[in-house]
C-alpha positions in Angstrom: -20.7 -11.4 82.2 -20.0 -8.1 81.5 -16.6 -6.7 82.7 -16.0 -3.3 83.9 -13.6 -1.2 81.8 -11.6 1.7 83.3 -13.3 5.1 82.7 -13.7 8.4 84.2 -16.9 7.7 85.5 -16.3 4.4 87.4 -14.7 3.9 90.8 -11.9 1.5 91.6 -13.0 -2.1 90.7 -13.5 -4.5 93.4 -10.7 -7.1 94.1 -12.6 -9.9 96.0 -14.2 -12.5 93.7 -17.8 -12.0 95.1 -17.8 -8.3 94.8 -16.3 -8.5 91.2 -19.5 -11.2 90.5 -21.8 -8.4 92.2 -20.6 -5.6 89.9 -20.9 -7.8 86.9 -24.6 -8.4 87.6 -25.1 -4.7 87.9 -23.4 -3.9 84.7 -25.2 -6.9 83.0 -28.7 -5.5 84.5 -27.8 -2.0 83.3 -27.4 -3.2 79.8 -30.8 -5.1 79.8 -32.4 -2.1 80.9 -30.8 -0.3 77.8 -31.9 -2.8 75.7 -35.5 -2.2 76.8 -36.3 1.4 77.4 -35.1 4.9 77.2 -32.3 6.4 79.2 -34.9 8.6 81.0 -37.0 5.8 82.1 -34.2 3.8 83.7 -33.9 4.0 87.6 -31.2 2.7 89.8 -34.0 1.0 91.7 -34.9 -0.9 88.3 -31.3 -2.0 87.7 -30.9 -3.3 91.4 -33.8 -5.2 91.4 -32.9 -6.9 88.1 -29.2 -7.4 89.4 -30.7 -8.8 92.5 -28.5 -6.5 94.8 -29.5 -3.6 97.2 -29.7 0.0 95.7 -27.0 0.8 97.9 -24.4 -1.5 96.2 -24.6 0.4 93.0 -23.6 3.5 94.8 -20.3 1.5 96.1 -19.1 1.8 92.5 -20.7 4.8 90.9 -22.1 7.9 92.2 -25.6 8.1 90.3 -27.3 6.5 87.3 -25.5 8.5 84.4 -22.1 7.2 85.9 -23.3 3.6 85.8 -24.9 4.0 82.2 -21.7 5.7 80.7 -19.5 2.6 82.3 -22.0 0.4 80.1 -21.9 2.5 77.1 -18.1 2.3 77.1 -18.2 -1.6 77.3 -20.6 -1.7 74.5 -18.4 0.6 72.4 -15.2 -1.1 73.3 -16.8 -4.5 72.1 -17.9 -2.8 68.7 -14.5 -1.3 68.3 -12.4 -4.6 69.1 -14.4 -6.1 66.1 -13.6 -3.0 64.1 -10.1 -3.1 64.9 -9.7 -6.8 64.0 -11.3 -6.0 60.7 -9.1 -2.9 60.2 -5.9 -4.7 61.1 -6.8 -7.2 58.5 -7.4 -4.8 55.8 -4.1 -3.3 56.1 -2.8 -5.3 53.3 -5.6 -4.9 50.8 -6.5 -2.1 48.4 -8.1 0.7 50.1 -11.5 0.5 48.2 -11.8 -3.3 49.2 -10.9 -2.3 52.9 -13.8 0.0 52.7 -16.2 -2.4 51.6 -14.9 -4.8 54.4 -15.0 -2.4 57.1 -18.2 -0.8 56.1 -19.8 -4.3 55.8 -18.5 -5.4 59.1 -19.9 -2.0 60.8 -23.2 -1.8 59.5 -23.4 -5.5 59.7 -23.0 -5.3 63.3 -26.3 -2.9 63.7 -28.0 -5.3 61.1 -27.5 -8.7 62.9 -27.4 -7.7 66.4 -31.0 -6.2 67.4 -29.6 -6.0 71.1 -26.7 -4.0 70.3 -28.7 -1.7 68.2 -31.2 -1.0 70.7 -28.4 -0.1 73.2 -26.8 2.2 70.9 -30.3 3.8 70.2 -30.6 4.4 73.9 -27.1 5.9 74.4 -26.2 7.5 71.0 -28.6 10.6 71.1 -28.1 11.8 74.5 -25.4 14.4 75.7 -24.4 12.3 78.7 -22.5 9.6 76.3 -21.1 12.0 73.6 -17.5 11.8 75.2 -17.8 8.0 74.8 -18.9 8.2 71.4 -16.3 10.8 70.6 -13.6 8.3 72.2 -15.0 5.4 70.1 -14.8 7.6 66.8 -10.8 8.6 67.4 -10.1 5.1 67.9 -12.0 4.1 64.6 -10.3 6.9 62.6 -6.7 6.2 64.3 -6.9 2.8 63.1 -8.1 3.8 59.7 -5.4 6.5 59.2 -2.7 3.6 59.3 -3.9 2.0 55.9 -0.6 2.3 53.8 -2.6 4.1 50.9 -2.2 7.4 52.9 1.4 7.2 53.1 1.4 6.1 49.7 -0.1 9.3 48.4 2.6 11.2 50.4 0.3 12.3 53.2 1.5 12.9 56.6 -0.1 11.0 59.6 -1.9 14.0 60.9 -3.6 14.7 57.7 -4.4 11.2 57.3 -6.0 11.3 60.5 -8.0 14.7 60.0 -9.4 12.9 56.5 -10.4 9.6 58.6 -12.0 11.7 61.3 -14.2 13.2 58.9 -15.1 10.0 57.5 -15.9 8.4 60.6 -18.2 11.4 61.3 -20.0 11.1 57.9 -20.6 7.3 58.4 -21.9 7.9 61.9 -24.4 10.1 60.4 -25.7 7.1 58.3 -25.6 4.9 61.2 -27.8 7.3 63.0 -30.2 7.0 60.3 -30.2 3.4 60.7 -30.6 3.5 64.4 -33.4 6.1 64.0 -35.5 3.6 61.8 -36.2 0.2 62.3 -37.7 -0.1 58.8 -34.9 1.5 56.9 -33.2 -0.7 54.2 -29.7 -1.9 55.4 -28.5 -3.0 52.1 -29.3 0.7 50.7 -27.6 2.2 53.6 -24.5 0.3 53.2 -24.1 1.0 49.4 -24.7 4.8 50.4 -22.1 4.6 53.2 -19.6 2.8 50.6 -20.4 5.5 47.8 -19.9 8.4 50.3 -16.5 7.2 51.8 -15.0 6.1 48.4 -15.9 9.4 47.0 -14.1 11.5 49.7 -11.5 9.2 50.1 -10.6 8.9 46.4 -10.2 12.7 46.2 -7.0 12.3 48.2 -5.5 8.7 47.5 -5.1 6.7 44.5 
């Protein structure tokens, strides 16, 4: 079951096991709604019916639909970032070009191989309500990228490395948006384009 995370939008989580199980059902139901329809089409009533709880139960934990959807969006992004963090940590000891290949293959591969994840991202990515969630995720990934020794080896400060990695993440996000917007897009071509873009940009700063 989906577990709540600490966000600005969520109220204090329940302590009793029964209440925690009910909240988990609510979050799972919300995620299922996001997989099936656009944000504007989702209602608190539909979420409650899917979770098999009264509508009032949703408002025990969240002030409204946006707060609930943002919580689920944060959970989804946390899951993806966990995968990326693991891969990035593994890549700190290999040449940066190889690291780029592995990280991008993991990132875009997740979109290619997980249609449910792709549908959830498609629902949340292009809505202003979730801009903060996306920004937090981008910052986490950029911070992890900036730890690669190629940057310090080039005599670069951490702040400068972080700035470069933030720009890189923004560019890759633009390619991911293309993937999300078009189910018919060739993933392999998009992946190769992402590799060329990132290696070309980073190559102007590190050896």
